[in-house]
C-alpha positions as CSV (number, residue, x, y, z in Angstrom):
1,M,14.3,-1.6,12.6
2,K,13.6,-4.0,9.8
3,T,12.6,-3.3,6.2
4,Y,9.1,-4.4,5.4
5,E,7.5,-4.5,2.0
6,A,3.8,-4.6,1.1
7,V,1.9,-4.6,-2.2
8,F,-1.6,-3.1,-2.0
9,I,-4.3,-3.7,-4.7
10,L,-6.8,-0.9,-5.0
11,D,-10.2,-1.0,-6.6
12,P,-10.0,1.1,-9.8
13,K,-13.7,2.0,-9.5
14,K,-13.2,3.5,-6.1
15,V,-9.9,5.4,-6.7
16,E,-10.1,8.7,-8.6
17,D,-6.4,9.7,-8.6
18,G,-4.8,6.4,-9.4
19,G,-4.1,5.8,-5.7
20,E,-2.0,8.9,-5.0
21,A,-4.1,9.9,-2.0
22,F,-3.8,6.3,-0.6
23,A,0.0,6.4,-1.1
24,K,0.3,9.7,0.7
25,A,-1.8,8.5,3.6
26,A,0.1,5.3,3.9
27,S,3.4,7.2,3.9
28,E,2.2,9.6,6.5
29,L,1.1,6.7,8.7
30,V,4.5,5.0,8.5
31,E,6.2,8.3,9.4
32,A,3.8,9.0,12.2
33,L,4.7,5.6,13.7
34,G,8.4,6.5,13.6
35,G,9.3,4.6,10.4
36,K,11.0,5.7,7.2
37,V,9.5,5.1,3.8
38,Q,12.1,3.7,1.4
39,R,9.8,3.3,-1.6
40,C,6.2,4.0,-2.5
41,V,5.7,3.2,-6.2
42,S,2.7,2.8,-8.4
43,L,2.9,-0.4,-10.4
44,G,-0.1,0.7,-12.4
45,R,-3.3,-1.0,-13.3
46,R,-3.1,-4.7,-14.0
47,Q,-5.5,-7.4,-15.0
48,F,-6.0,-10.4,-12.6
49,A,-5.3,-13.9,-13.9
50,R,-8.6,-14.9,-12.3
51,P,-11.4,-12.6,-11.2
52,I,-11.5,-11.8,-7.5
53,G,-15.2,-11.6,-6.8
54,K,-16.6,-9.3,-9.5
55,H,-13.2,-7.5,-10.0
56,K,-11.1,-8.2,-13.0
57,A,-8.3,-5.6,-12.5
58,G,-6.7,-3.6,-9.8
59,I,-4.2,-0.7,-9.2
60,Y,-1.1,-2.0,-7.6
61,W,1.1,0.0,-5.2
62,D,4.5,-1.2,-3.8
63,L,5.4,0.2,-0.3
64,A,8.7,-0.5,1.4
65,A,9.5,1.0,4.8
66,D,11.8,0.6,7.8
67,L,9.7,0.0,10.8
68,S,9.9,-1.5,14.3
69,A,7.9,-4.6,15.2
70,E,5.6,-2.6,17.4
71,S,4.8,-0.2,14.5
72,V,3.9,-3.2,12.3
73,A,1.6,-4.5,14.9
74,A,0.0,-1.0,15.2
75,I,-0.6,-1.0,11.5
76,K,-2.1,-4.5,11.5
77,D,-4.5,-3.4,14.2
78,R,-6.0,-0.6,12.1
């Protein structure tokens, strides 16, 4: 297994709990695929340097997990 890291940016207007439910679901998905979550940390709300569409800010989450290559492919397919 290799360690993979991903940073997710959530829309603050669509997230009620600061992304806690997203983090829990992502961690459960990794564990269901036989991986182990090393870190799942909220980096907080940050302003973008340039707007992305109509969005000017996002809630950042950092996720690091040990996964097999097959598990990563399964996550990408979802």
